[in-house]
NUMIKOL-64798 format. One record per atom (N, C-alpha, C): residue in one letter; x, z, y. Coordinates in steps of 0.05 Angstrom, whole numbers, padded with zeros to 5 digits, always signed. Layout:
N
AXZY;...
This chain:
414
M+00714-00003+00114;M+00713-00034+00105;M+00705-00040+00079;S+00680-00057+00073;S+00670-00060+00051;S+00678-00090+00036;T+00663-00093+00020;T+00672-00114+00000;T+00643-00135-00001;L+00638-00149-00010;L+00614-00171-00016;L+00616-00183-00031;S+00597-00189-00049;S+00596-00208-00068;S+00573-00230-00067;I+00578-00253-00061;I+00557-00278-00061;I+00544-00289-00083;V+00525-00285-00094;V+00508-00292-00115;V+00495-00325-00116;I+00503-00344-00127;I+00490-00370-00118;I+00481-00372-00148;P+00451-00374-00152;P+00437-00383-00179;P+00433-00414-00171;A+00445-00421-00195;A+00444-00454-00197;A+00431-00475-00225;Y+00413-00490-00209;Y+00402-00501-00236;Y+00398-00538-00232;N+00418-00546-00237;N+00411-00572-00240;N+00416-00588-00213;E+00437-00573-00196;E+00440-00575-00171;E+00469-00595-00159;E+00474-00611-00180;E+00506-00622-00173;E+00498-00643-00141;N+00478-00649-00132;N+00475-00664-00106;N+00479-00647-00087;A+00476-00615-00082;A+00486-00601-00060;A+00498-00577-00069;I+00512-00568-00092;I+00523-00550-00092;I+00548-00541-00092;R+00562-00570-00083;R+00578-00574-00074;R+00575-00573-00039;S+00569-00582-00028;S+00563-00563+00002;S+00561-00545+00007;V+00546-00530-00014;V+00545-00497-00012;V+00567-00482-00011;L+00584-00492-00032;L+00609-00474-00035;L+00629-00487-00017;D+00631-00506+00000;D+00654-00515+00016;D+00641-00499+00046;R+00616-00497+00048;R+00615-00478+00076;R+00613-00451+00059;L+00613-00442+00043;L+00618-00414+00036;L+00640-00410+00044;R+00665-00428+00036;R+00691-00422+00032;R+00697-00427+00058;A+00686-00441+00080;A+00697-00436+00110;A+00683-00411+00122;I+00671-00399+00114;I+00667-00370+00134;I+00673-00344+00126;G+00703-00350+00109;G+00725-00331+00107;G+00728-00318+00125;P+00739-00324+00156;P+00749-00311+00170;P+00728-00297+00196;A+00707-00312+00186;A+00681-00301+00197;A+00672-00274+00189;L+00670-00273+00158;L+00674-00257+00144;L+00683-00223+00145;R+00714-00237+00153;R+00731-00212+00151;R+00730-00202+00186;E+00716-00224+00202;E+00716-00215+00232;E+00690-00188+00232;A+00673-00199+00218;A+00645-00180+00215;A+00643-00152+00203;G+00674-00151+00191;G+00683-00121+00173;G+00693-00123+00154;L+00691-00137+00137;L+00684-00146+00110;L+00715-00143+00097;M+00728-00120+00079;M+00753-00128+00070;M+00766-00148+00052;G+00740-00153+00036;G+00744-00180+00019;G+00714-00188+00006;W+00717-00214-00008;W+00686-00221-00012;W+00696-00243-00041;E+00677-00250-00053;E+00671-00268-00075;E+00654-00283-00080;M+00658-00298-00094;M+00632-00321-00103;M+00627-00318-00122;L+00601-00316-00139;L+00593-00325-00163;L+00569-00340-00166;V+00575-00361-00180;V+00557-00383-00187;V+00542-00378-00215;V+00519-00369-00218;V+00504-00373-00253;V+00492-00394-00255;D+00503-00412-00264;D+00493-00433-00273;D+00472-00426-00303;D+00451-00435-00297;D+00420-00428-00300;D+00415-00453-00321;G+00427-00460-00348;G+00427-00475-00367;G+00421-00498-00355;S+00444-00512-00337;S+00444-00542-00325;S+00441-00560-00341;R+00433-00581-00340;R+00438-00608-00349;R+00457-00629-00337;D+00462-00622-00320;D+00481-00644-00305;D+00502-00633-00308;R+00521-00643-00273;R+00546-00628-00275;R+00554-00611-00249;T+00534-00603-00247;T+00528-00563-00233;T+00551-00547-00240;A+00554-00539-00263;A+00577-00523-00279;A+00602-00535-00272;E+00610-00557-00276;E+00635-00578-00274;E+00648-00574-00248;I+00626-00582-00228;I+00633-00583-00197;I+00637-00553-00192;A+00622-00532-00196;A+00626-00505-00189;A+00659-00492-00202;A+00664-00498-00222;A+00684-00495-00240;A+00708-00498-00234;A+00709-00530-00208;A+00731-00540-00197;A+00742-00519-00167;Y+00731-00498-00164;Y+00732-00482-00144;Y+00748-00452-00151;P+00773-00455-00143;P+00789-00429-00155;P+00773-00411-00152;E+00763-00407-00127;E+00750-00377-00117;E+00726-00375-00125;V+00710-00390-00138;V+00690-00389-00163;V+00693-00367-00178;R+00672-00350-00186;R+00673-00345-00215;R+00650-00359-00226;L+00651-00369-00249;L+00626-00395-00261;L+00618-00370-00285;I+00589-00364-00282;I+00582-00346-00307;I+00554-00374-00314;R+00553-00372-00337;R+00540-00395-00348;R+00516-00377-00373;H+00488-00394-00367;H+00471-00378-00393;H+00462-00411-00401;P+00468-00409-00436;P+00463-00428-00450;P+00440-00440-00442;V+00420-00424-00439;V+00394-00445-00436;V+00381-00437-00414;N+00370-00444-00393;N+00353-00434-00368;N+00335-00411-00374;R+00342-00396-00358;R+00328-00373-00360;R+00307-00358-00336;G+00323-00377-00313;G+00298-00365-00293;G+00311-00359-00266;Y+00304-00372-00247;Y+00324-00366-00220;Y+00321-00325-00226;G+00303-00306-00216;G+00303-00279-00219;G+00331-00277-00240;A+00325-00288-00265;A+00344-00268-00286;A+00376-00285-00278;A+00373-00306-00267;A+00406-00320-00261;A+00415-00303-00233;L+00393-00286-00213;L+00407-00268-00194;L+00414-00246-00214;K+00400-00235-00237;K+00411-00208-00248;K+00433-00208-00260;T+00431-00234-00272;T+00463-00232-00283;T+00489-00235-00269;G+00483-00255-00240;G+00504-00255-00227;G+00506-00225-00206;F+00485-00207-00203;F+00495-00179-00196;F+00496-00161-00220;A+00496-00164-00245;A+00516-00144-00259;A+00537-00154-00256;H+00549-00177-00259;H+00578-00182-00265;H+00596-00186-00236;A+00575-00176-00207;A+00589-00172-00181;A+00607-00152-00184;R+00624-00151-00162;R+00642-00127-00161;R+00637-00114-00133;G+00626-00133-00109;G+00626-00115-00080;G+00605-00092-00078;E+00605-00079-00056;E+00593-00057-00049;E+00562-00068-00043;W+00567-00095-00032;W+00544-00105-00011;W+00538-00128-00035;L+00519-00136-00047;L+00510-00166-00052;L+00495-00188-00031;A+00495-00208-00037;A+00488-00223-00013;A+00475-00250-00043;F+00453-00259-00041;F+00453-00287-00045;F+00434-00303-00031;L+00436-00339-00038;L+00423-00363-00033;L+00425-00382-00051;D+00410-00395-00035;D+00399-00417-00066;D+00423-00440-00059;A+00425-00451-00083;A+00449-00479-00088;A+00446-00501-00082;D+00417-00505-00065;D+00405-00536-00058;D+00406-00535-00030;A+00424-00519-00014;A+00434-00531+00011;A+00416-00514+00040;T+00394-00503+00027;T+00369-00503+00049;T+00378-00470+00058;Y+00386-00462+00050;Y+00397-00428+00064;Y+00420-00438+00081;P+00424-00431+00100;P+00465-00423+00120;P+00475-00407+00112;P+00494-00414+00097;P+00518-00397+00096;P+00532-00380+00116;E+00521-00398+00137;E+00537-00390+00164;E+00527-00360+00175;S+00502-00357+00159;S+00483-00336+00178;S+00493-00309+00158;L+00514-00313+00149;L+00517-00283+00128;L+00537-00268+00143;P+00558-00276+00160;P+00567-00252+00176;P+00547-00235+00195;E+00529-00254+00201;E+00506-00239+00225;E+00491-00214+00211;L+00485-00223+00176;L+00462-00207+00163;L+00482-00188+00162;Y+00504-00190+00151;Y+00524-00166+00148;Y+00528-00141+00172;R+00536-00158+00202;R+00530-00142+00220;R+00509-00126+00224;I+00488-00132+00220;I+00462-00118+00225;I+00455-00105+00206;A+00464-00106+00177;A+00458-00085+00161;A+00471-00066+00165;C+00495-00065+00177;C+00520-00044+00190;C+00511-00028+00212;T+00499-00037+00236;T+00492-00035+00258;T+00454-00020+00252;R+00444-00030+00242;R+00417-00013+00235;R+00414-00005+00212;G+00430+00008+00195;G+00434+00021+00175;G+00411+00012+00158;A+00408-00017+00147;A+00391-00024+00133;A+00402-00036+00106;D+00377-00029+00087;D+00393-00026+00052;D+00385-00065+00042;L+00366-00073+00068;L+00361-00101+00056;L+00353-00122+00084;V+00370-00141+00079;V+00368-00156+00105;V+00363-00181+00094;V+00333-00186+00101;V+00323-00220+00097;V+00325-00240+00116;G+00343-00259+00118;G+00347-00284+00125;G+00311-00298+00139;S+00289-00299+00145;S+00275-00305+00151;S+00277-00332+00165;R+00261-00352+00155;R+00257-00382+00159;R+00233-00386+00177;M+00212-00350+00181;M+00190-00357+00201;M+00200-00345+00230;G+00221-00340+00238;G+00237-00318+00259;G+00236-00338+00293;G+00222-00362+00276;G+00213-00375+00308;G+00246-00398+00307;T+00268-00396+00293;T+00292-00418+00299;T+00283-00449+00280;D+00298-00461+00282;D+00294-00487+00277;D+00288-00479+00241;S+00266-00495+00240;S+00266-00492+00210;S+00252-00528+00198;E+00255-00530+00177;E+00239-00552+00165;E+00222-00545+00145;M+00218-00518+00140;M+00195-00519+00119;M+00174-00528+00115;P+00166-00538+00101;P+00137-00559+00097;P+00114-00538+00110;L+00094-00543+00113;L+00070-00537+00126;L+00059-00527+00097;V+00060-00537+00080;V+00033-00521+00057;V+00066-00490+00046;R+00081-00491+00052;R+00098-00462+00040;R+00097-00448+00067;R+00095-00459+00098;R+00099-00441+00121;R+00068-00427+00116;I+00043-00439+00113;I+00018-00429+00104;I+00014-00404+00083;G+00032-00417+00070;G+00038-00403+00036;G+00050-00366+00048;N+00066-00371+00066;N+00087-00349+00081;N+00065-00335+00088;W+00054-00346+00111;W+00032-00338+00127;W+00018-00315+00107;G+00005-00325+00091;G-00014-00311+00076;G-00011-00288+00056;F+00023-00291+00046;F+00033-00263+00033;F+00040-00254+00054;A+00050-00254+00076;A+00057-00234+00099;A+00030-00218+00104;F+00009-00229+00108;F-00014-00216+00113;F-00029-00204+00090;L-00019-00217+00066;L-00030-00191+00038;L-00009-00175+00036;L+00015-00167+00039;L+00040-00150+00041;L+00036-00126+00070;R+00028-00134+00092;R+00011-00121+00116;R-00012-00106+00105;V-00027-00113+00091;V-00059-00112+00086;V-00047-00083+00060;L-00030-00096+00037;L-00038-00077+00018;L-00006-00062+00017;G+00015-00059+00038;G+00035-00053+00036;G+00036-00040+00055;G+00026-00045+00078;G+00021-00034+00107;G+00045-00038+00127;T+00062-00057+00117;T+00089-00066+00128;T+00091-00096+00133;T+00096-00103+00147;T+00101-00130+00153;T+00133-00142+00146;V+00133-00164+00122;V+00163-00173+00115;V+00137-00202+00125;S+00152-00224+00143;S+00138-00252+00148;S+00152-00258+00132;D+00176-00274+00111;D+00183-00280+00095;D+00190-00275+00074;S+00167-00260+00056;S+00174-00245+00029;S+00183-00259+00010;A+00183-00294+00010;A+00191-00298-00010;A+00224-00316-00008;S+00234-00310+00030;S+00263-00323+00027;S+00275-00314+00003;G+00300-00338+00007;G+00324-00337-00018;G+00346-00320-00012;M+00347-00321+00023;M+00378-00310+00021;M+00374-00289+00040;R+00384-00257+00023;R+00383-00242+00027;R+00413-00217+00025;L+00411-00206+00035;L+00442-00187+00037;L+00429-00146+00028;L+00442-00136+00002;L+00428-00114+00004;L+00456-00096-00005;R+00455-00073-00001;R+00468-00059-00012;R+00462-00049-00045;R+00490-00051-00058;R+00490-00044-00088;R+00466-00025-00096;E+00465-00004-00078;E+00456+00026-00096;E+00429+00023-00091;A+00416-00001-00079;A+00392-00008-00067;A+00379-00022-00098;L+00398-00039-00115;L+00388-00040-00134;L+00364-00023-00157;E+00375-00008-00161;E+00364+00014-00185;E+00338+00022-00169;R+00333+00026-00142;R+00305+00023-00143;R+00288+00000-00136;L+00307-00021-00135;L+00293-00046-00139;L+00280-00056-00159;Y+00292-00051-00181;Y+00298-00060-00206;Y+00268-00042-00215;P+00255-00050-00235;P+00256-00081-00256;P+00240-00100-00238;L+00254-00124-00245;L+00245-00157-00219;L+00244-00171-00244;P+00221-00193-00234;P+00222-00212-00258;P+00241-00233-00264;D+00239-00246-00276;D+00255-00270-00287;D+00254-00303-00268;G+00237-00302-00258;G+00224-00324-00241;G+00232-00319-00220;L+00217-00345-00202;L+00221-00355-00177;L+00206-00326-00158;N+00184-00315-00173;N+00177-00295-00162;N+00183-00266-00160;F+00218-00271-00166;F+00235-00251-00161;F+00236-00242-00128;T+00240-00254-00109;T+00243-00245-00084;T+00204-00239-00070;P+00194-00244-00071;P+00160-00231-00069;P+00164-00199-00079;A+00169-00206-00106;A+00165-00171-00120;A+00193-00158-00107;M+00219-00170-00108;M+00238-00151-00086;M+00223-00139-00054;S+00206-00160-00047;S+00203-00151-00012;S+00183-00133-00026;A+00160-00127-00040;A+00136-00110-00048;A+00149-00087-00049;R+00176-00082-00073;R+00174-00065-00088;R+00201-00049-00062;A+00209-00067-00046;A+00223-00050-00026;A+00211-00036+00005;I+00192-00040+00003;I+00166-00035+00014;I+00164+00003+00011;Y+00154-00005-00016;Y+00141+00020-00026;Y+00161+00043-00040;E+00181+00033-00031;E+00214+00046-00047;E+00219+00063-00020;N+00209+00051+00007;N+00216+00069+00029;N+00250+00062+00036;L+00257+00034+00026;L+00284+00024+00034;L+00281+00005+00062;R+00307+00020+00079;R+00302-00001+00107;R+00309-00033+00105;V+00287-00048+00113;V+00285-00073+00112;V+00283-00082+00138;V+00308-00107+00151;V+00307-00119+00169;V+00301-00148+00167;E+00298-00161+00179;E+00289-00188+00179;E+00304-00206+00196;V+00320-00227+00201;V+00336-00237+00215;V+00329-00278+00218;P+00323-00278+00241;P+00316-00306+00239;P+00338-00327+00223;I+00334-00346+00219;I+00356-00365+00212;I+00346-00384+00207;P+00364-00414+00213;P+00358-00439+00204;P+00352-00439+00177;Y+00330-00471+00172;Y+00323-00479+00146;Y+00320-00508+00147;R+00334-00514+00129;R+00334-00549+00127;R+00316-00555+00096;E+00303-00577+00096;E+00297-00593+00065;E+00318-00591+00052;R+00311-00587+00035;R+00340-00591+00009;R+00339-00612-00004;L+00360-00612-00016;L+00376-00643-00026;L+00371-00651-00056;G+00358-00668-00068;G+00341-00660-00090;G+00316-00652-00092;Q+00299-00658-00112;Q+00278-00648-00127;Q+00278-00627-00115;S+00242-00613-00108;S+00245-00592-00108;S+00229-00572-00132;K+00242-00552-00135;K+00233-00544-00164;K+00214-00521-00164;L+00201-00524-00139;L+00180-00498-00127;L+00157-00519-00137;H+00135-00501-00142;H+00105-00510-00151;H+00089-00506-00132;P+00080-00508-00105;P+00067-00489-00092;P+00045-00478-00098;L+00024-00490-00121;L-00004-00480-00123;L+00012-00456-00152;R+00016-00466-00170;R+00020-00447-00192;R+00048-00424-00186;D+00063-00428-00175;D+00083-00408-00159;D+00074-00392-00141;G+00052-00410-00123;G+00041-00380-00103;G+00021-00372-00121;V+00012-00382-00141;V+00002-00356-00157;V+00014-00339-00166;R+00040-00343-00176;R+00056-00324-00187;R+00075-00302-00170;F+00071-00313-00146;F+00076-00296-00120;F+00057-00284-00114;L+00029-00286-00110;L+00012-00273-00116;L+00006-00240-00128;H+00013-00257-00158;H+00010-00232-00169;H+00039-00218-00182;A+00059-00216-00165;A+00082-00206-00157;A+00076-00183-00145;I+00060-00195-00118;I+00054-00173-00097;I+00036-00153-00100;V+00016-00173-00121;V-00004-00147-00126;V-00001-00133-00138;W+00007-00140-00165;W+00013-00124-00184;W+00039-00100-00177;T+00058-00106-00164;T+00083-00088-00151;T+00063-00069-00139;V+00041-00068-00124;V+00031-00053-00103;V+00014-00034-00130;M+00002-00050-00148;M-00016-00032-00164;M+00003-00008-00179;T+00026-00013-00173;T+00052+00005-00200;T+00053+00030-00170;Y+00050+00027-00157;Y+00050+00042-00132;Y+00034+00060-00111;N+00010+00036-00110;N-00011+00054-00093;N-00039+00036-00100;P-00044+00043-00128;P-00063+00022-00135;P-00094+00024-00128;V-00101+00052-00112;V-00128+00052-00097;V-00129+00025-00064;R-00095+00021-00069;R-00092-00003-00047;R-00122-00025-00047;V-00111-00028-00077;V-00118-00057-00086;V-00151-00051-00100;F-00158-00027-00109;F-00184-00027-00116;F-00198-00007-00098;G-00190+00005-00076;G-00204+00014-00058;G-00209-00011-00032;M-00192-00029-00030;M-00211-00048-00010;M-00224-00066-00028;A-00219-00073-00049;A-00244-00089-00066;A-00264-00069-00069;G-00271-00045-00068;G-00293-00029-00070;G-00302-00031-00047;F-00284-00022-00021;F-00292-00026+00005;F-00305-00045+00006;G-00302-00073+00002;G-00311-00102+00005;G-00336-00102-00004;L-00342-00094-00030;L-00365-00088-00039;L-00386-00073-00029;G-00374-00050-00025;G-00391-00037-00008;G-00404-00049+00011;L-00389-00059+00034;L-00394-00072+00055;L-00419-00099+00053;L-00408-00109+00023;L-00427-00128+00013;L-00454-00124+00007;G-00455-00099-00004;G-00480-00089-00008;G-00499-00085+00017;L-00486-00061+00030;L-00496-00065+00056;L-00504-00076+00071;A-00493-00097+00078;A-00494-00132+00086;A-00527-00135+00074;L-00531-00139+00047;L-00544-00150+00031;L-00570-00128+00029;G-00565-00101+00029;G-00601-00085+00031;G-00601-00090+00063;G-00582-00082+00087;G-00595-00087+00113;G-00607-00113+00116;S-00609-00141+00100;S-00624-00160+00110;S-00646-00164+00091;A-00645-00144+00070;A-00678-00144+00049;A-00695-00125+00063;I-00680-00095+00083;I-00697-00083+00099;I-00703-00101+00127;L-00687-00111+00142;L-00694-00133+00168;L-00707-00154+00160;W-00702-00173+00144;W-00721-00196+00143;W-00727-00195+00110;P-00748-00176+00101;P-00755-00186+00073;P-00763-00201+00062;G-00776-00224+00075;G-00790-00252+00079;G-00819-00252+00062;P-00826-00275+00056;P-00851-00268+00051;P-00853-00258+00017;G-00881-00237+00014;G-00894-00232-00008;G-00882-00203-00013;G-00877-00192+00017;G-00869-00167+00006;G-00839-00160+00005;W-00836-00130-00004;W-00805-00122-00001;W-00793-00139-00023;P-00769-00145-00021;P-00748-00167-00041;P-00730-00147-00048;F-00745-00136-00074;F-00737-00111-00102;F-00711-00126-00110;P-00707-00148-00121;P-00686-00160-00127;P-00660-00155-00111;R-00666-00160-00087;R-00636-00155-00072;R-00631-00128-00061;L-00642-00112-00056;L-00643-00087-00054;L-00636-00072-00081;F-00641-00085-00103;F-00633-00069-00129;F-00600-00080-00130;A-00597-00110-00124;A-00567-00113-00117;A-00548-00101-00095;A-00558-00096-00075;A-00544-00084-00059;A-00539-00042-00068;V-00551-00036-00079;V-00552-00014-00087;V-00525-00015-00113;V-00530-00035-00135;V-00511-00041-00156;V-00482-00046-00138;L-00480-00062-00120;L-00457-00068-00104;L-00443-00043-00086;A-00458-00028-00084;A-00450-00002-00064;A-00442+00024-00084;A-00449+00021-00105;A-00448+00037-00140;A-00421+00026-00153;L-00416-00003-00155;L-00389-00004-00165;L-00368-00006-00143;G-00368-00015-00114;G-00350-00006-00098;G-00347+00025-00099;L-00363+00051-00102;L-00354+00067-00105;L-00340+00077-00132;H-00351+00059-00155;H-00337+00076-00183;H-00304+00052-00179;L-00298+00036-00164;L-00271+00026-00162;L-00252+00037-00139;F-00264+00048-00121;F-00251+00074-00107;F-00238+00097-00130;A-00266+00107-00140;A-00254+00129-00159;A-00232+00120-00180;I-00236+00092-00190;I-00214+00084-00211;I-00188+00085-00196;G-00189+00074-00170;G-00161+00073-00147;G-00153+00092-00146;T-00160+00119-00140;T-00152+00151-00136;T-00139+00162-00157;L-00159+00161-00182;L-00144+00165-00211;L-00121+00150-00215;F-00113+00128-00208;F-00082+00112-00214;F-00067+00123-00198;N-00077+00131-00168;N-00057+00140-00157;N-00047+00163-00160;H-00056+00182-00178;H-00055+00210-00183;H-00029+00208-00218;I-00045+00185-00223;I-00027+00181-00244;I+00008+00168-00237;V+00004+00151-00223;V+00031+00138-00209;V+00043+00163-00198;S+00036+00172-00179;S+00047+00210-00167;S+00062+00220-00195;L+00045+00229-00209;L+00058+00240-00231;L+00076+00237-00241;F+00081+00205-00253;F+00098+00191-00257;F+00120+00184-00242;Y+00124+00183-00213;Y+00144+00189-00204;Y+00152+00205-00191;K+00138+00224-00196;K+00142+00261-00192;K+00145+00256-00152;R+00124+00246-00146;R+00122+00237-00110;R+00092+00250-00098;P+00092+00253-00083;P+00066+00259-00071;P+00049+00242-00077;I+00024+00244-00070;I+00001+00226-00069;I+00005+00209-00042;R+00000+00176-00045;R-00001+00169-00024;R-00025+00172-00011;Q-00026+00155+00017;Q-00048+00164+00030;Q-00074+00145+00033;G-00068+00126+00005;G-00088+00117+00000;G-00095+00095+00004;L-00119+00086+00013;L-00133+00059+00025;L-00121+00053+00053;F-00126+00070+00071;F-00119+00047+00101;F-00087+00067+00105;G-00078+00078+00087;G-00054+00092+00097;G-00048+00112+00114;R-00076+00125+00121;R-00074+00152+00121;R-00106+00161+00120;P-00108+00186+00119;P-00135+00200+00108;P-00157+00187+00133;L-00173+00183+00121;L-00206+00180+00136;L-00219+00207+00147;F-00219+00225+00137;F-00231+00248+00135;F-00202+00271+00130;R-00213+00287+00139;R-00197+00327+00140;R-00186+00328+00122;R-00212+00329+00094;R-00211+00336+00073;R-00210+00304+00055;P-00182+00306+00033;P-00189+00281+00020;P-00210+00272+00008;L-00217+00245-00002;L-00248+00239-00009;L-00250+00254-00035;E-00225+00246-00050;E-00228+00254-00074;E-00228+00283-00090;Q-00233+00305-00067;Q-00230+00325-00072;Q-00268+00329-00064;R-00277+00304-00054;R-00305+00313-00052;R-00328+00306-00085;F-00308+00291-00100;F-00316+00274-00127;F-00339+00293-00140;L-00335+00315-00145;L-00351+00335-00164;L-00378+00346-00143;P-00374+00344-00116;P-00407+00350-00104;P-00420+00328-00105;M-00401+00300-00101;M-00420+00283-00101;M-00429+00271-00118;G-00411+00276-00150;G-00430+00267-00166;G-00453+00294-00173;A-00456+00307-00175;A-00480+00330-00175;A-00494+00324-00157;L-00488+00322-00131;L-00509+00304-00101;L-00527+00281-00116;S-00503+00264-00136;S-00519+00237-00142;S-00540+00233-00168;I-00527+00254-00189;I-00544+00258-00209;I-00573+00275-00200;A-00570+00291-00175;A-00599+00313-00177;A-00611+00290-00160;I-00597+00273-00149;I-00619+00253-00123;I-00632+00234-00145;G-00612+00219-00163;G-00625+00199-00190;G-00656+00210-00195;L-00643+00234-00208;L-00667+00253-00227;L-00695+00256-00206;A-00689+00260-00185;A-00709+00265-00163;A-00732+00254-00158;L-00709+00227-00153;L-00724+00198-00156;L-00738+00188-00173;Y-00740+00197-00197;Y-00744+00187-00217;Y-00768+00197-00225;G-00772+00235-00218;G-00794+00243-00223;G-00820+00244-00200;W-00802+00233-00169;W-00820+00224-00163;W-00835+00199-00160;A-00825+00181-00169;A-00840+00156-00174;A-00855+00155-00197;A-00860+00170-00218;A-00868+00174-00239;A-00895+00191-00225;L-00894+00207-00206;L-00918+00227-00202;L-00931+00209-00175;A-00919+00194-00166;A-00931+00167-00153;A-00946+00149-00149;G-00942+00143-00181;G-00941+00121-00200;G-00928+00094-00183;L-00905+00094-00187;L-00884+00074-00176;L-00882+00064-00202;T-00872+00072-00223;T-00870+00064-00250;T-00888+00045-00261;S-00910+00050-00258;S-00940+00035-00268;S-00938+00007-00268;P-00943-00009-00290;P-00953-00031-00290;P-00965-00053-00264;S-00984-00031-00249;S-00996-00049-00220;S-00977-00046-00204;F-00950-00024-00197;F-00936-00031-00176;F-00919-00047-00177;P-00917-00069-00152;P-00898-00097-00154;P-00881-00098-00171;A-00860-00071-00176;A-00833-00075-00185;A-00832-00046-00200;P-00844-00043-00226;P-00846-00022-00228;P-00818-00013-00246;W-00803-00028-00245;W-00777-00025-00262;W-00758-00017-00238;F-00758-00016-00208;F-00739-00025-00195;F-00730+00010-00189;V-00747+00028-00184;V-00738+00061-00173;V-00731+00068-00207;P-00743+00065-00223;P-00724+00074-00255;P-00703+00068-00248;A-00696+00045-00255;A-00668+00022-00247;A-00647+00036-00230;V-00660+00042-00209;V-00634+00059-00182;V-00639+00082-00187;S-00655+00102-00205;S-00651+00127-00207;S-00634+00135-00234;A-00633+00105-00256;A-00610+00114-00282;A-00583+00102-00268;L-00588+00084-00246;L-00559+00081-00232;L-00545+00102-00212;A-00565+00117-00205;A-00549+00146-00188;A-00548+00167-00206;V-00559+00175-00230;V-00547+00186-00249;V-00512+00176-00260;V-00518+00153-00263;V-00493+00140-00287;V-00477+00146-00264;M-00472+00136-00236;M-00453+00140-00215;M-00447+00167-00206;G-00472+00186-00211;G-00458+00214-00215;G-00440+00228-00235;V-00454+00211-00262;V-00435+00222-00276;V-00405+00212-00280;D-00399+00181-00263;D-00373+00173-00259;D-00360+00194-00240;L-00368+00199-00222;L-00359+00214-00198;L-00356+00242-00205;L-00366+00257-00223;L-00361+00280-00239;L-00337+00278-00254;T-00337+00260-00269;T-00306+00257-00286;T-00288+00252-00273;A-00284+00227-00253;A-00263+00233-00239;A-00254+00253-00218;G-00281+00267-00212;G-00270+00295-00198;G-00267+00310-00218;I-00260+00319-00245;I-00244+00334-00266;I-00226+00324-00266;L-00222+00289-00268;L-00194+00276-00280;L-00169+00283-00253;V-00185+00286-00231;V-00169+00288-00203;V-00155+00310-00209;R-00169+00332-00206;R-00163+00360-00206;R-00151+00366-00223;A-00144+00354-00252;A-00132+00363-00277;A-00095+00344-00265;L-00102+00319-00260;L-00070+00312-00252;L-00068+00317-00226;T-00075+00335-00212;T-00069+00342-00186;T-00053+00368-00200;E-00072+00385-00209;E-00051+00413-00228;E-00026+00399-00246;L-00024+00382-00256;L-00001+00365-00268;L+00019+00364-00252;S+00016+00346-00228;S+00026+00342-00212;S+00045+00364-00194;Q+00029+00388-00189;Q+00038+00409-00182;Q+00053+00426-00197;R+00058+00420-00217;R+00066+00450-00242;R+00091+00454-00240;E+00106+00438-00229;E+00141+00447-00225;E+00140+00460-00203;L+00130+00450-00187;L+00124+00464-00165;L+00123+00490-00160;R+00089+00496-00180;R+00074+00520-00173;R+00104+00535-00193;I+00114+00529-00220;I+00129+00545-00232;I+00150+00557-00214;R+00161+00537-00204;R+00188+00546-00180;R+00172+00570-00157;R+00158+00568-00148;R+00147+00582-00131;R+00142+00603-00139;D+00131+00607-00167;D+00122+00643-00178;D+00147+00652-00191;L+00164+00634-00196;L+00200+00644-00197;L+00209+00659-00176;E+00209+00645-00156;E+00215+00656-00134;E+00199+00672-00119;A+00175+00680-00123;A+00160+00700-00116;A+00169+00721-00138;G+00177+00722-00162;G+00180+00743-00173;G+00207+00756-00163;Q+00230+00734-00163;Q+00254+00744-00144;Q+00249+00750-00118;A+00240+00750-00098;A+00231+00762-00078;A+00218+00780-00072;A+00214+00791-00092;A+00197+00821-00100;A+00212+00842-00089;A+00200+00860-00086;A+00216+00889-00069;A+00240+00900-00093;P+00258+00904-00094;P+00269+00912-00120;P+00263+00942-00130;V+00267+00940-00159;V+00254+00960-00173;V+00270+00982-00161;V+00267+01009-00154;V+00279+01028-00148;V+00281+01054-00175;E+00305+01046-00185;E+00314+01066-00212;E+00316+01094-00206;P+00309+01110-00231;P+00320+01138-00220;P+00348+01152-00226;I+00357+01163-00211;I+00395+01159-00210;I+00391+01182-00232;P+00419+01172-00250;P+00414+01188-00272;P+00429+01216-00266;Q+00421+01236-00279;Q+00432+01269-00276;Q+00457+01265-00289;P+00471+01291-00282;P+00495+01298-00294;P+00488+01308-00329;A+00496+01301-00351;A+00492+01318-00372;A+00495+01351-00371;S+00487+01360-00370;S+00488+01390-00364;S+00507+01393-00396;V+00528+01417-00377;V+00544+01422-00395;V+00541+01456-00410;S+00545+01452-00434;S+00540+01474-00449;S+00565+01499-00452;R+00550+01523-00443;R+00577+01545-00443;R+00584+01561-00469;S+00605+01556-00475;S+00613+01566-00501;S+00612+01603-00504;A+00598+01609-00514;A+00597+01638-00511;A+00621+01659-00517;
């Protein structure tokens, strides 16, 4: 039998909070039937300027915590979690949009499926009054999490959740604003927490919404991308580099297949080479960041760009030979161009081959440097493992056979 703390962050919600608290008070029998030994309600008044705190204080079951000034949605939740006494934590908004009646079901599913975090999903096909703009935004965030995190959370910004208290240490730090929930979704994925979504109905809020779709949408996007950057940066850098590489390939192909009037379109070809070089550079940077992140968290290197290796041997292990090859190609290309007269003023684009040659040399130096750093970071990340292996190998060696001590000779007295 467990206990549950329900945290309600509230900011100027005098029109709705009474309804939320009445409905929470009414689900006590359902919570006990679900297997909870006890539960509590905590309202965190986040600097309200209306009667929100006064209304909440009138309920004897409510523990009211007040912020002197408005600190933000996420800050209010963190304050509530810090004062909560339950083994399980739940939260929902004070605007009457989320159904308190779904909390017993969230708890039952958390227990039966061994979940660390249960998300009440407004995108689960149940009755929902979510505005179309927010629904489109949630689809976009779900797609982004799928691409960057490899796991789908259909409602990454849901404000109704239930989680194990011990999961907080792995989910923190989290932001103080409305981007608290998308950041939590992304961190839960990368911390390998078991996340389960449960469809819930959703009603349009009572009173004016505090969510600004454009401004807060940008914050949600930043929270997801930045969280991924702190766990698997090659996903962000690598996909950006992959996109640039594809763009360069398409541009180069168009220049070859449809050169247009006037002969070879050298500017288009050079732009294609530059885009390919930038793509490879971004991938190398992301790979280095992944090794640094692995060293910081003391975890194995993540699989990288597509969640699994594309080659039998990781691409970063090929940086050194690739760099040397790129430098050799760049130097050879320039030598050939000089001998063939491609750098003379009479050539239509005397700048083209020297520029491509220089770019190949720079890219080669870039790859060589990245390869050296990757090797060094790999050594550092495996240092403790190798120390332990060497110590165990020494202990497992054949025991030293020492000579049996001979008894001292006894002198005979004359």
